[in-house]
Every structure is written in structure tokens, then in C-alpha cells.
C-alpha positions in Angstrom: 259.0 77.6 328.8 258.2 80.9 327.1 258.8 84.3 328.7 255.0 85.0 328.7 254.3 81.8 330.7 257.1 82.6 333.2 255.7 86.1 333.7 252.2 84.7 334.2 253.5 82.2 336.7 255.3 84.9 338.6 252.2 87.1 338.7 250.1 84.2 340.0 252.8 83.5 342.6 252.7 87.1 343.8 248.9 87.1 344.0 249.0 83.9 346.1 251.5 85.4 348.5 249.4 88.6 348.7 246.3 86.6 349.5 248.2 84.6 352.2 249.2 87.9 353.8 245.6 89.2 353.7 244.3 86.0 355.1 246.8 86.2 358.0 245.4 89.6 359.0 241.8 88.4 358.4 242.4 85.4 360.7 243.7 87.7 363.4 240.6 89.8 363.2 238.4 86.6 363.4 240.3 85.4 366.4 240.0 88.6 368.4 237.2 90.8 366.9 236.8 92.6 370.3 240.3 94.2 369.9 241.1 97.4 368.1 242.2 96.7 364.5 243.3 99.9 362.8 244.5 99.5 359.3 248.1 100.3 360.4 248.0 97.3 362.8 246.5 95.0 360.1 249.1 96.1 357.6 251.8 95.3 360.1 250.4 91.8 360.6 250.3 91.3 356.8 253.7 92.9 356.2 252.5 95.6 353.8 251.9 99.3 353.9 248.6 100.6 355.3 247.4 102.0 351.9 248.3 98.8 350.0 246.7 96.6 352.7 243.4 98.5 352.7 243.2 98.5 348.8 244.2 94.9 348.6 241.8 93.7 351.3 238.8 95.4 349.6 239.8 94.0 346.2 240.2 90.5 347.7 237.2 90.3 349.9 234.8 92.9 348.5 234.5 95.1 351.6 237.0 97.3 353.5 238.7 95.8 356.6 236.7 98.1 359.0 233.4 96.8 357.6 234.5 93.2 357.8 235.4 93.7 361.5 232.1 95.4 362.1 230.3 92.5 360.5 232.1 90.0 362.8 231.3 92.1 365.9 227.6 92.3 365.1 227.5 88.6 364.2 229.1 87.7 367.6 226.9 90.1 369.5 223.8 88.6 367.9 224.9 85.1 368.8 225.5 86.1 372.4 222.1 87.8 372.5 220.4 84.6 371.2 222.4 82.1 373.2 223.0 83.7 376.6 221.4 85.8 379.3 224.3 88.2 379.6 223.3 91.8 380.1 223.4 93.8 376.8 226.1 96.1 378.2 228.4 93.1 378.9 227.8 91.9 375.4 228.6 95.3 374.0 231.9 95.4 375.8 232.8 91.8 375.0 232.3 92.4 371.3 234.5 95.4 371.1 232.4 98.5 371.6 233.4 101.1 374.1 229.9 102.6 374.4 226.5 101.1 374.9 224.9 103.9 372.8 227.3 103.3 369.9 226.7 99.5 370.1 222.9 99.9 370.1 222.8 102.4 367.3 225.2 100.4 365.1 223.5 97.1 365.9 220.1 98.6 364.9 221.5 100.2 361.7 223.0 96.9 360.6 220.3 94.4 361.7 217.2 96.5 361.6 216.4 95.9 365.2 217.8 96.8 368.6 219.8 94.3 370.7 216.9 94.0 373.1 214.4 93.4 370.3 216.6 90.7 368.7 217.0 88.9 372.1 213.2 89.0 372.8 212.3 87.8 369.3 214.9 84.9 369.2 214.2 83.7 372.7 210.4 83.9 372.3 210.4 81.5 369.3 210.7 77.8 370.0 213.9 76.0 369.0 212.8 75.2 365.4 216.3 75.2 364.1 217.8 72.5 366.3 218.3 70.2 363.4 219.9 72.7 361.1 223.8 72.8 361.2 225.0 75.8 363.1 227.2 77.0 360.3 224.2 77.3 358.0 222.3 79.3 360.6 225.3 81.7 361.1 225.7 82.2 357.4 222.0 83.0 357.0 222.0 85.4 359.9 225.3 87.2 358.9 224.8 90.9 358.6 225.1 92.4 355.2 227.4 95.4 355.2 228.0 96.2 351.6 227.6 99.9 352.3 228.9 102.0 355.1 226.6 102.2 358.2 226.6 106.0 358.0 225.5 105.8 354.3 222.8 103.3 355.3 221.6 105.7 358.0 221.6 108.7 355.7 219.6 106.9 353.0 217.0 105.7 355.6 216.5 109.3 356.8 216.1 110.5 353.2 219.2 112.7 353.4 220.8 113.0 349.9 223.4 115.6 350.9 227.0 114.5 351.4 229.0 112.0 349.5 227.4 108.8 348.5 229.2 105.5 348.5 228.7 103.1 345.7 227.7 99.7 346.7 229.9 96.7 346.1 228.3 94.3 343.6 
């Protein structure tokens, strides 16, 4: 075996180990999205430094860890709004927000409608999707967070001041 092929195998092995570490942290976020997951805690779960973890997570999954967690929280909140009659404040606290106002504002920024509007719209329509597999419905309704919520809000309001974030392709 040549030196080049040994080097390539070593690099592939390192990449696989790095991906396993990242997936370990991602699985923890998926299992408990209502918990606080600062980058330092995620880095500890994956056995890396915070800076390396944040950079590697974005490279591997296309979005920063905070946005991934925010996507999961909004997705879970939307499912609870559709499928239960829980009060909106209970859903906000169950999905990891500490404030009803922050939950409502972020939910609207991400989905384009307030939690109450989503609940009213989804519960008013008959069950047309009963025969569609649940995993397809969840994937279709997953929020798209390729840009920061603050950037999205700034663009919507026509504010061009401040730093702009480039979108992930």
C-alpha cells in the first residue's frame, strides 16, 4: 500500500470519527430539545473544543448548532399546536422557551404565522393527510432556517444596516 493511500485512509478515518462525535451531540439535542444546549455543553458531549465543534457542526450539517436546535424546537411546538389542545404558554415552556413573548416572536419569524394562527388553521382543516406517512408530513412542515432569525426579521422590515449574513446554499 502506498503512502498516499495510507494517508487518505487515515484522513477518512478521522472524518468518520469527527462525524460520529458530531452526531452524538446532535442526537442529544434531538432527545432533549427543551434543554439549554450552549456550544460549550455540546462540545463537551462530542469531546472537542467549543470553537472546533461549532465550525465542524456547521460544515457537516449546513447550519450552526443554535439554528439546528431552534428548528427542532419550532418543529416540536408546531406539532403540539396541531395535535393537542395544550395552552400555548405550556407548549412554549415544554419546547424550551423561557418567555411566551420570545416564543411567539420567534415562531412567527420562522413559520410566518403566530402559534395561535397555526393552531386555528391546522385544526380547522379536515384530516386530509391521514393516509400520508407522518415522517413525510414532518419533513414537509420542517421550518427552514438557513439564515438567522434576526437577519430574517431585519430583511422583512427593510433594514439594510448592520451586518448581513450570507445564506447557506
